[in-house]
C-alpha positions as CSV (number, residue, x, y, z in Angstrom):
1,M,56.1,96.6,133.9
2,L,57.3,94.4,131.0
3,I,60.4,95.0,128.9
4,P,60.2,93.5,125.4
5,T,63.1,91.4,124.0
6,K,64.0,90.1,120.5
7,S,63.1,86.6,121.8
8,G,59.5,87.6,122.1
9,I,59.6,86.8,125.8
10,D,59.0,89.9,127.9
11,I,61.1,90.7,131.0
12,S,59.5,91.8,134.3
13,A,61.0,95.0,135.7
14,I,60.6,97.7,138.2
15,I,61.5,101.3,137.3
16,V,62.2,103.8,140.1
17,R,62.5,107.5,139.5
18,K,62.5,110.6,141.7
19,K,59.6,112.9,140.9
20,T,61.8,115.9,141.2
21,N,64.2,114.6,138.5
22,T,62.7,115.8,135.2
23,T,65.8,115.7,133.0
24,P,67.3,112.5,131.5
25,L,69.7,110.7,133.9
26,P,72.1,107.7,133.8
27,A,70.5,104.4,134.7
28,I,71.6,101.7,137.0
29,L,70.4,98.2,136.2
30,F,70.2,95.6,138.9
31,Y,69.4,92.3,137.1
32,T,68.3,89.5,139.4
33,T,67.2,85.9,139.3
34,Y,65.6,86.2,142.8
35,H,62.1,87.4,143.5
36,Q,61.7,88.3,147.2
37,G,58.5,90.2,146.7
38,T,57.7,93.9,147.1
39,G,61.0,94.5,148.9
40,D,62.9,94.1,145.6
41,A,62.1,97.7,144.7
42,I,64.7,98.8,147.3
43,F,67.5,98.0,144.7
44,G,65.9,100.6,142.4
45,K,65.1,103.1,145.2
46,R,68.7,103.1,146.3
47,S,69.8,104.2,142.8
48,A,67.0,106.7,142.5
49,D,68.0,108.2,145.9
50,R,71.4,108.9,144.4
51,D,69.9,110.6,141.4
52,Y,70.0,107.8,138.9
53,I,67.1,105.9,137.3
54,G,66.9,102.7,139.2
55,I,65.9,99.5,137.3
56,V,65.3,96.1,138.8
57,A,65.0,93.5,136.0
58,Y,64.2,89.8,136.5
59,A,65.6,86.9,134.7
60,R,63.4,85.5,131.9
61,G,60.5,83.7,133.5
62,I,60.8,85.2,137.0
63,R,57.5,87.0,137.9
64,T,56.1,85.9,134.5
65,D,56.0,82.3,133.2
66,I,58.6,80.2,135.1
67,S,58.6,77.6,132.3
68,N,60.6,80.1,130.3
69,Y,63.4,80.2,132.9
70,K,66.7,78.5,132.1
71,P,69.3,79.6,134.6
72,Y,72.5,81.1,133.2
73,E,71.5,80.4,129.6
74,N,69.7,83.6,128.3
75,E,71.5,86.5,130.1
76,R,73.8,87.3,127.2
77,T,71.0,88.2,124.8
78,D,68.3,89.3,127.3
79,I,70.3,91.8,129.1
80,Y,71.5,93.3,125.8
81,D,67.9,93.9,124.9
82,I,67.0,95.3,128.3
83,I,69.9,97.8,128.1
84,D,68.9,98.7,124.6
85,W,65.3,99.4,125.8
86,I,66.5,101.4,128.8
87,S,68.9,103.5,126.7
88,K,66.0,104.6,124.4
89,Q,63.7,105.8,127.1
90,P,63.2,109.6,127.5
91,W,64.2,109.5,131.1
92,C,67.6,107.9,130.3
93,N,70.6,110.0,129.1
94,G,72.0,107.0,127.2
95,S,74.4,105.8,129.9
96,V,73.8,102.6,131.9
97,G,75.8,100.9,134.7
98,M,75.3,97.6,136.4
99,F,76.2,96.3,139.9
100,G,75.3,93.4,142.2
101,G,76.5,90.0,143.4
102,S,76.4,86.3,142.9
103,Y,74.1,85.4,140.0
104,T,73.7,89.2,139.4
105,G,77.5,89.4,139.2
106,F,77.6,86.5,136.7
107,S,74.9,88.3,134.6
108,Q,77.2,91.3,134.1
109,W,79.9,89.0,132.7
110,A,77.4,87.3,130.5
111,T,76.3,90.6,128.9
112,A,80.0,91.6,128.6
113,K,80.2,88.9,125.9
114,N,78.5,91.4,123.6
115,I,78.6,94.8,125.3
116,H,75.8,97.2,124.4
117,P,77.2,100.7,123.6
118,A,75.1,102.2,126.4
119,L,76.7,100.0,129.0
120,K,79.5,102.1,130.5
121,T,80.6,100.1,133.5
122,I,79.9,96.9,135.5
123,V,80.5,96.1,139.2
124,P,80.3,92.3,139.4
125,Q,80.4,91.4,143.1
126,V,81.1,87.8,144.3
127,A,80.3,86.7,140.8
128,V,79.6,83.0,140.2
129,M,81.2,81.3,137.2
130,P,78.8,78.5,136.2
131,G,80.4,75.1,136.0
132,Y,83.6,76.6,137.5
133,D,82.7,77.3,141.1
134,T,79.0,76.4,141.1
135,P,77.2,74.0,141.1
136,M,80.5,72.2,141.1
137,E,84.0,73.3,142.1
138,N,86.9,71.8,140.2
139,N,84.4,69.3,138.9
140,V,83.2,68.2,142.3
141,Q,79.4,68.6,142.5
142,M,77.8,70.2,145.5
143,N,74.2,69.6,146.7
144,L,73.8,73.3,146.4
145,G,72.8,72.5,142.8
146,L,69.6,70.8,144.1
147,Y,68.9,73.3,146.9
148,W,69.3,76.4,144.7
149,S,67.1,75.3,141.8
150,H,64.5,73.8,144.2
151,D,64.0,77.2,145.9
152,N,64.6,79.6,143.1
153,I,63.0,77.9,140.2
154,Y,60.4,75.4,141.4
155,K,59.4,77.6,144.4
156,K,58.6,74.5,146.5
157,E,58.6,74.3,150.2
158,P,62.2,74.5,151.5
159,I,64.0,71.2,151.4
160,R,64.2,69.7,154.9
161,R,67.6,70.1,156.5
162,S,67.9,66.4,157.1
163,L,67.8,65.5,153.4
164,P,71.6,65.6,152.7
165,F,72.1,63.4,155.8
166,E,69.5,61.0,154.5
167,W,71.3,60.8,151.2
168,F,74.6,60.3,152.9
169,E,73.3,57.5,155.2
170,N,71.3,55.5,152.6
171,G,74.1,55.6,149.9
172,I,71.9,56.2,146.8
173,A,73.4,57.8,143.7
174,F,73.9,61.6,143.8
175,K,71.7,62.0,140.8
176,E,68.8,60.4,142.8
177,M,69.0,63.0,145.6
178,D,66.0,64.9,144.2
179,S,63.9,61.8,144.7
180,L,64.2,62.3,148.4
181,A,62.5,65.6,147.9
182,G,59.7,63.8,146.0
183,Y,60.2,64.9,142.4
184,K,62.7,65.0,139.5
185,N,64.5,68.4,139.4
186,L,65.2,68.9,135.7
187,V,67.7,71.7,136.3
188,F,69.6,69.7,138.8
189,Q,69.7,66.7,136.4
190,K,70.8,68.9,133.4
191,W,73.7,70.3,135.4
192,L,74.8,66.8,136.5
193,S,74.8,65.8,132.9
194,H,77.7,68.2,132.3
195,P,80.5,67.0,134.7
196,D,83.2,68.4,132.4
197,Y,83.8,72.1,132.2
198,D,82.5,71.9,128.7
199,D,81.0,74.2,126.1
200,Y,77.7,74.2,127.9
201,W,79.3,76.1,130.8
202,K,82.0,78.0,128.8
203,D,79.4,79.5,126.4
204,M,77.8,81.4,129.4
205,V,80.9,83.6,130.0
206,P,83.3,85.6,127.8
207,T,85.6,83.7,125.4
208,P,89.3,84.7,125.1
209,E,88.4,86.8,122.0
210,E,85.5,88.5,123.8
211,Y,87.7,89.4,126.8
212,T,89.9,91.3,124.4
213,K,86.9,93.6,123.5
214,I,85.9,94.3,127.1
215,N,87.2,97.9,127.4
216,I,84.7,99.4,129.8
217,P,85.9,100.1,133.4
218,I,85.1,97.3,135.8
219,L,85.3,96.9,139.6
220,T,85.2,93.3,141.1
221,T,84.7,92.7,144.8
222,T,84.9,89.4,146.6
223,G,86.1,87.9,149.9
224,Y,88.5,85.4,151.3
225,Y,85.6,83.3,152.6
226,D,83.2,83.9,149.7
227,G,82.0,80.7,148.2
228,S,82.2,82.2,144.7
229,Q,85.7,83.6,145.2
230,I,87.5,81.4,142.7
231,G,85.1,82.4,139.9
232,A,85.2,86.1,140.8
233,I,89.0,86.1,140.6
234,Q,89.1,83.9,137.5
235,Y,87.1,86.6,135.6
236,F,89.7,89.1,136.8
237,K,92.6,86.9,135.7
238,L,91.1,86.1,132.3
239,H,90.2,89.7,131.5
240,N,93.8,90.8,132.3
241,K,95.3,87.9,130.5
242,Y,93.5,88.5,127.2
243,N,93.2,92.3,127.4
244,K,96.5,93.9,128.3
245,N,94.8,97.2,128.7
246,A,92.0,96.0,130.9
247,N,90.6,98.8,133.1
248,H,89.7,96.4,135.9
249,Y,90.1,96.9,139.7
250,L,89.8,94.1,142.3
251,V,88.9,94.6,146.0
252,I,89.2,91.6,148.3
253,G,89.2,91.2,152.1
254,P,87.9,89.1,155.0
255,Y,84.3,88.8,153.7
256,D,81.9,86.0,153.0
257,H,79.5,85.8,150.1
258,W,77.2,88.4,151.7
259,G,80.0,90.7,153.0
260,G,81.6,90.8,149.6
261,Q,78.5,92.5,148.1
262,R,76.9,94.3,151.0
263,K,78.0,95.3,154.5
264,P,80.6,93.0,156.1
265,A,80.2,91.2,159.4
266,K,82.4,92.7,162.1
267,N,82.6,89.2,163.5
268,L,83.1,86.8,160.6
269,M,82.6,83.2,161.7
270,G,84.3,83.9,165.0
271,Y,87.0,86.2,163.6
272,E,86.9,89.9,164.5
273,I,87.9,91.6,161.3
274,D,90.4,94.5,161.3
275,S,88.6,97.9,161.6
276,V,89.9,99.0,158.2
277,A,88.2,96.0,156.6
278,N,84.8,97.3,157.6
279,V,84.0,98.6,154.1
280,N,80.4,98.7,152.8
281,M,80.7,97.0,149.4
282,M,77.4,98.3,148.2
283,E,78.4,101.9,149.0
284,L,81.8,101.2,147.2
285,A,79.9,100.1,144.1
286,Y,77.8,103.3,144.0
287,D,80.9,105.4,144.6
288,W,82.6,103.6,141.6
289,I,79.5,104.2,139.4
290,D,79.5,107.9,140.5
291,F,83.2,108.0,139.4
292,I,82.5,106.5,136.0
293,L,79.0,107.9,135.1
294,K,79.1,111.3,136.9
295,G,82.8,112.2,137.0
296,K,83.1,112.2,140.7
297,A,86.3,111.3,142.6
298,K,87.6,107.7,142.3
299,P,87.0,105.8,145.6
300,E,90.0,106.3,147.8
301,L,90.4,102.6,148.5
302,L,91.3,102.0,144.9
303,K,94.9,103.0,145.0
304,D,95.9,100.3,142.4
305,K,94.4,97.5,140.4
306,V,94.6,94.9,143.2
307,N,93.5,96.1,146.6
308,Y,93.6,93.6,149.4
309,Q,93.3,93.7,153.2
310,V,96.0,91.8,155.0
311,M,94.3,90.2,158.0
312,G,96.0,90.9,161.3
313,T,97.7,94.2,160.2
314,N,94.7,96.6,160.1
315,E,96.0,97.7,156.7
316,W,95.1,97.6,153.0
317,Q,97.8,96.9,150.5
318,H,97.8,97.7,146.8
319,S,99.5,96.3,143.8
320,S,99.2,96.6,140.0
321,T,99.0,92.8,139.4
322,L,98.3,89.7,141.4
323,Q,101.9,88.6,140.8
324,E,103.4,91.8,142.4
325,M,101.7,91.0,145.7
326,N,104.5,88.6,146.6
327,N,108.3,88.6,146.7
328,D,108.9,85.0,147.7
329,T,107.4,81.5,147.6
330,L,107.5,79.0,150.4
331,T,107.7,75.4,149.2
332,F,106.9,72.5,151.5
333,Y,107.0,68.8,151.0
334,L,104.5,66.5,152.7
335,Y,106.7,64.2,154.6
336,N,106.3,62.2,157.8
337,K,103.4,64.4,159.1
338,T,105.6,67.5,158.6
339,L,105.8,70.3,156.1
340,T,109.5,70.3,155.2
341,P,111.3,72.7,152.9
342,Q,113.8,70.1,151.8
343,K,112.8,67.5,149.2
344,P,112.9,64.2,151.2
345,K,115.3,61.4,150.6
346,P,114.7,58.5,150.4
347,R,111.3,58.4,148.8
348,K,108.6,57.2,151.1
349,F,104.8,57.5,151.5
350,E,102.0,57.9,154.0
351,N,99.1,55.5,153.9
352,Q,95.4,56.4,154.1
353,T,92.4,54.2,154.0
354,V,88.9,55.5,153.3
355,N,86.0,53.1,153.8
356,F,83.0,54.6,152.0
357,K,80.7,52.0,153.4
358,D,81.2,53.4,156.9
359,R,78.6,56.1,157.3
360,E,79.1,56.4,161.1
361,N,82.1,58.7,160.3
362,Q,82.7,61.5,157.9
363,N,85.8,62.7,156.1
364,N,86.6,66.4,155.5
365,Y,83.7,68.0,157.2
366,Y,84.5,71.1,159.2
367,T,82.3,73.6,161.0
368,P,81.7,77.0,159.5
369,E,84.2,78.8,161.7
370,I,87.6,80.5,161.0
371,I,89.3,80.0,164.4
372,F,89.3,76.6,166.1
373,D,90.5,75.4,169.5
374,T,91.3,72.0,168.1
375,L,91.5,70.6,164.6
376,D,89.3,67.7,163.7
377,V,91.5,65.6,161.4
378,S,88.5,63.4,160.4
379,N,90.5,60.4,159.2
380,G,92.7,62.7,157.1
381,L,96.5,63.3,157.3
382,M,97.9,66.4,159.0
383,F,101.2,67.9,158.1
384,T,102.7,70.7,160.2
385,S,105.7,73.0,159.6
386,K,108.2,74.1,162.2
387,P,107.6,77.4,164.0
388,F,108.5,80.4,161.9
389,E,111.3,82.6,163.2
390,K,109.8,85.9,161.9
391,E,106.5,87.1,160.7
392,F,105.5,87.3,157.1
393,S,102.3,87.6,155.0
394,I,100.6,85.0,152.8
395,N,99.2,86.9,149.8
396,G,97.4,84.8,147.2
397,S,96.5,81.2,146.4
398,F,98.6,78.2,147.2
399,I,99.3,75.6,144.5
400,G,101.1,72.3,144.4
401,N,101.3,68.8,143.1
402,L,100.3,65.6,144.9
403,F,101.8,62.2,144.0
404,A,99.6,59.3,144.9
405,T,99.2,55.6,144.2
406,I,95.6,54.3,144.7
407,N,93.7,51.0,144.2
408,K,90.9,52.8,142.4
409,K,90.4,54.9,139.3
410,D,89.5,58.3,140.9
411,M,89.1,60.3,144.1
412,D,87.9,63.7,145.2
413,I,90.7,65.4,147.2
414,S,90.5,68.2,149.8
415,L,93.4,70.3,151.1
416,A,92.8,72.8,153.9
417,L,95.5,75.3,155.0
418,Y,95.6,76.6,158.5
419,E,97.8,78.8,160.7
420,L,98.6,77.1,164.0
421,M,99.0,80.2,166.1
422,P,101.3,80.5,169.1
423,N,98.3,80.4,171.4
424,G,97.5,76.9,170.2
425,K,94.4,77.9,168.1
426,Y,94.0,77.1,164.4
427,F,93.1,79.9,161.9
428,F,91.5,78.6,158.7
429,L,93.2,80.2,155.7
430,S,92.2,78.5,152.5
431,R,90.8,75.3,151.0
432,Y,91.1,73.3,147.8
433,V,88.7,70.6,146.6
434,G,89.0,68.9,143.3
435,R,88.6,65.6,141.4
436,A,91.8,63.8,140.6
437,S,90.6,62.7,137.2
438,Y,90.2,66.4,136.1
439,A,93.4,67.7,137.8
440,K,95.3,68.1,134.5
441,D,92.3,69.2,132.4
442,N,88.9,70.3,133.8
443,T,87.3,69.8,130.4
444,K,88.2,66.1,130.0
445,R,88.1,63.3,132.5
446,Q,91.3,61.2,132.7
447,L,90.9,58.3,135.0
448,L,93.9,57.2,137.2
449,Q,95.6,53.9,136.6
450,L,95.3,51.4,139.4
451,N,98.3,50.9,141.6
452,K,100.4,53.3,139.6
453,K,102.0,56.5,140.9
454,E,100.1,59.4,139.5
455,S,100.7,63.2,139.4
456,I,97.8,65.3,140.6
457,P,98.5,69.0,140.1
458,F,96.3,71.7,141.7
459,A,96.2,75.4,141.3
460,N,92.6,76.6,141.5
461,T,92.6,77.3,145.3
462,R,91.1,80.1,147.3
463,F,93.0,83.4,147.6
464,V,93.8,84.7,151.1
465,S,95.9,87.5,152.7
466,K,97.0,87.3,156.3
467,K,100.0,88.1,158.5
468,I,101.5,84.9,159.8
469,N,102.9,85.6,163.2
470,K,106.4,84.7,164.6
471,N,106.3,81.2,166.2
472,S,103.2,80.3,164.2
473,R,103.2,77.1,162.1
474,L,101.4,76.2,158.9
475,V,99.2,73.1,158.8
476,I,97.9,71.2,155.8
477,L,95.0,68.8,156.3
478,L,94.8,66.4,153.4
479,N,91.7,64.3,153.0
480,I,89.2,62.6,150.7
481,N,85.6,63.8,150.5
482,K,83.0,61.7,152.4
483,H,80.4,63.9,153.9
484,P,76.8,65.0,153.1
485,F,77.4,68.3,151.4
486,E,79.3,67.3,148.3
487,I,79.2,64.3,146.0
488,I,81.0,61.1,147.0
489,N,83.4,59.7,144.4
490,Y,83.7,56.0,145.0
491,G,86.5,55.6,142.5
492,S,84.9,52.9,140.3
493,G,85.5,55.0,137.1
494,K,81.8,55.1,136.3
495,P,80.1,58.6,136.1
496,V,80.4,59.7,139.7
497,V,76.7,60.9,139.8
498,D,75.7,57.2,139.1
499,E,77.8,55.6,141.8
500,T,76.2,54.2,144.9
501,I,77.3,52.7,148.2
502,K,77.3,49.4,146.2
503,D,80.5,50.7,144.6
504,A,82.2,50.9,148.0
505,D,82.9,47.2,148.6
506,I,86.6,47.7,148.5
507,P,88.0,50.6,150.7
508,L,90.1,53.3,148.9
509,Q,93.8,52.7,149.7
510,I,96.1,55.6,149.1
511,K,99.9,56.0,149.2
512,W,100.7,59.7,149.4
513,H,104.2,60.0,148.2
514,N,106.6,62.3,150.0
515,D,107.6,64.2,146.9
516,S,104.1,65.8,147.0
517,Y,104.5,69.5,147.7
518,I,102.7,72.8,148.1
519,K,103.9,76.3,147.1
520,I,102.6,79.3,149.1
521,P,103.0,82.9,147.8
522,V,104.3,85.3,150.5
523,W,105.6,88.7,151.2
524,T,108.6,88.9,153.5
525,D,110.5,92.0,154.7
């Protein structure tokens, strides 16, 4: 059926009700940008099976006229109108909840900019934050921006898997990648025209003032290995920052993008998750909605506002804030291939050279696994701590400040954090990727000065919780992006999307100064 909106553009929807339910019921809205066919009705049926009215509503243009579709841009108004229509139907008791992940998670935050009175709760799972974690992360563009829009909007044949490797090998500009697919992707091009985290992106999600008015109960779920994790947690942080009475719960564990919104994989990229982590996030979402809309018991897992599974302990921990998860901070300086707790004297540096013309080798590409027998340094620099004398837990996101002198105006930096376990295997914990010219302000590019020592702070890294064993070490792998899956920043100072291999005549020369440091939040007994 079609749901009318004030824009004059109707929204395609599926309504699912039990024939035996003849009295008005609360409704659960699953708003999606994906059209998988007749199977989409399952999202409504699951709700109807739990004695709700189940609604699956599609983003403007999906299943209607695709020319009306503008990803991320119309959810704020369209979902308000959808909820308004639902709340006035004779089969609805006037209460509406929302749940779902990824784009569906984002859509709930978009409608929270102006909450309809009938909307009583949202469960944004693995929610993307446009411009913040997709289609770029810390201002570093990903080729996901092309793949996603190609499949979801233009409905073309899947892009051949070799395409990013073709782009990497021939060295054309990132903005020309769609030409290898044989057409100009207008959505991809529009996104590339906004390399700053500017008003185009920020207008899609709540403003500080709007966060103060979000007073409905919220449950956020995400995972340590969820590609959208930094956005999902940023919503949580901002809501609590601007609304001191935010009724907002967070659940995070060893899940990827799928596991953070559905049923987790017991073997996650080679890691056998603890048994207590095997929590069905869709069932948790329904239990939460039952709690809010039907007055049933609060899900047992939600013992406090922050609920996190500490990998390796087979336990969940709970705290009232993100800050209370830790009672100490480990500080390490990057010095002489080691992570040392003492600030080095005298001041020295490590050299790194990156030849962007060399396409026989890649920098900073790692296989999608969590546990490694050996670590591929890939032309990067590895820094290793001494073995720890007792176990502790890392809880949260590492931060730090790099100090570097380079012969170019910019670079895209990667930091990966590992545990080197006593058995000699590496356990991947967390990663940061970011553009140096945006390190101090993601809304404004500030180019580096040639051959001058620069400060490059970083904080927007991925959250993780894991027990670090006695005799383990921590390892940082520091590198510069040069691989097929994210843009290549050649450092010319031009818009990075315009740069080509012709801008690679001079290799990037870096001096990483030994007053560079990282800070890791921990809990110690």
